[in-house]
Residue, then its C-alpha position, 0 to 999 in steps of 0.5 A: m351750308k349743305a354738302a355731300i360728304f365722302r367718308e368711306v370707300g364704297q359707301p354712299l355720300e352723306i348730305e350734311e351741314i358743314q362750315i365754309s371759311k371767308p375768302g383769303p386775299r386771293e380767294v373767291l366765294v362762289r355760290t354753286a348753281a350747277a354741278g355735273v356728276c362726273h365719272s372721276d368722282l366715282h373713281f374716288i368713291e370706289g377707291l380706284y384712286p386714293g382720296q382723303s376723308p371726310m371730303v366734299l367731292g365734285h369738280e364740274s361746276a358753274g356759279i355766281v361770285e358772292m365775295v372776293g378776297s382783298d387782292v382779287t381784281y379779275v371777278k366781282p360779286g355777281d359775276h357768272v363763272i365756271t370753275c376748273l380743277s386746273v388751278f394755275c399759279g401763273h409763274c412755274e415752268d409748266c405755266l410759263t411754257g403753256h402747260m397750265s393744266l399740269c401746274a402742281s404748285s401748292e400756293t393755290r391751296r391753303t397751308h396746314e397752318e391756316e384755317p381750312r376752307l371747309s370744316q365741320e365742328n372745328k375739324i377739317v373737311h378736305q377739298f377735292a381738286n381745289l373745288s368741292s362742288f357738291a356743296e351749296q358754296m365753293l371757296i377757291h383760288e382766283h385762278a380756279l375760275v373763269k368769268i363767262r357771259e351771263d346769257m350762258p345757261l349755268d347748267r350747260a356751263a357747268l359741263i364745260g368745267c370738266g367733261v367738255t373741256t377734257g374731251v374737246g381739248a384732247v382733240f384740239h390741243t393734245a392730239a391736234v386733229e387735222p381736217g380730213s383725218t379719221v378719228a375713233v372714240i372709245g366710250c360715249g359718256g360725257v367726255g367721249l361725246s365731247a371728243i366726238n363733237g370736237a373731232a367733227m368741229a375739227g373737220a375729221s372726215k370719219v368719226i367712229a364712235i365705239d360703245m356697248v350701249d346702243s342708245k349712247l351710239e345713237m346719241a353719238k350720231d347727234f354729236g357728229a359720229t359718222h359711223v358707230v361700232n358696238g363692242n358686243n358685235g365682234d372685234v372692235v379693232e378689226q371693225v375700225r380697220e375695215l371702216t378706214g382701210g387700215g386704221v385711224h389717224y387718231s384714237f381717243e380712249a374715254i373710259g379708263l380701262k386696260a383693254t380699251a387703252e390697248q385697243s386704242f393703240s391697235m386700231l391706229r394706222p401707221g403714224g397714228a396717235a392714240t390719246v388716253i383720256g380715261m382715268i386708268p386705275v392706279g397700279v394697272k399697266i397696259e401692254l402694247m406690241g413693241a414692233a408697232f412703234l417701228q410704224e411711228k405709232k404713238i400713245q399719249g395721255s391728256m390731262m383735262g384736255s391740255n387746257r388753257f381754260r381761261v381762253d378755251m372755256p369762253r370759246f366753247i361757250d361761243f361754240y355752244l351759242q352758235g350751235k356747234l357744241h352740243l350741250d343740251q343733249m348731254i344732260s340726261k337728268r337734272i337732280a337735287l343734291e339729295d339725289i346724288n347717290e342715285a346719280f352715281a347708281d345711274m352712272k354705273t348702268g352706263t345709260v346716262a351721259r350726265s346728271v347735273i345737280m341744280f342748286d335752288h337757292 
């Protein structure tokens, strides 16, 4: 099958033929229908997070089941599914206490003694996030997917696999935004737009979108932003305080930078909570005013929207089909796998929300 291979930091991905194994007892072979190009993938290409090579990146995807292992009963060939990197074992402490997105059990992966899921000329090709969706097929654990209704378009379903669940989930689950509260979202890419959409659905009275690209701020209004702030036009924190009379109840950082993480904390009102969604590069530290904690201000992280994806994702699909969750506008481009490096170049310009790879089987 064709796949986009990551071989070296800072270098373009290479489209090559690789081999995929047959499903083990609890594995599922999925034919990839659509895969979103996510900023998290770019972090590994740029070396901001360590990764193995050669490796097939990609983790935001939807497809159709082709084959299942002998012990799989949840799905069957022909089922439509969304994949999720929050693969769960189902019986560790994190899973049993409702924190399935934090499950780190190794039993959902193949051991070093087993045949690798992906290979090329009898040498291992590493799997990314237990998925590797920049390929025509995926071989994954049965707990890395959710079955979905067949009237859901698979290109929009793919977005729910990461960006939407991360943004909306951070609002619903991690921060538990209350109706009538005020919200600020820093960064209006796919995750930030989803957080804005989630805040509007949660009933926030003010949703302030913050970015440095006017076209993204205009798009944010379509997703539910009541106010927009361009970071080029002065002190962002002061503008947010002025709009809210002292600061927001909830802020969400959806870029992954030291400066914006610090801003997300500084723009809180007393008792407010900042949630850092963005992937801050490994080794980078943030600095906060210690005295601010006397005002009961909080800062926290969020992993994939603190999801329970087999419950959340079908609900998000219902929200989309009811017109509440805005996915159509999020897709800036539909591309072929061969155009993937161009998609990353577009991402660096900051002008696209999401490029989606369409697999024409």
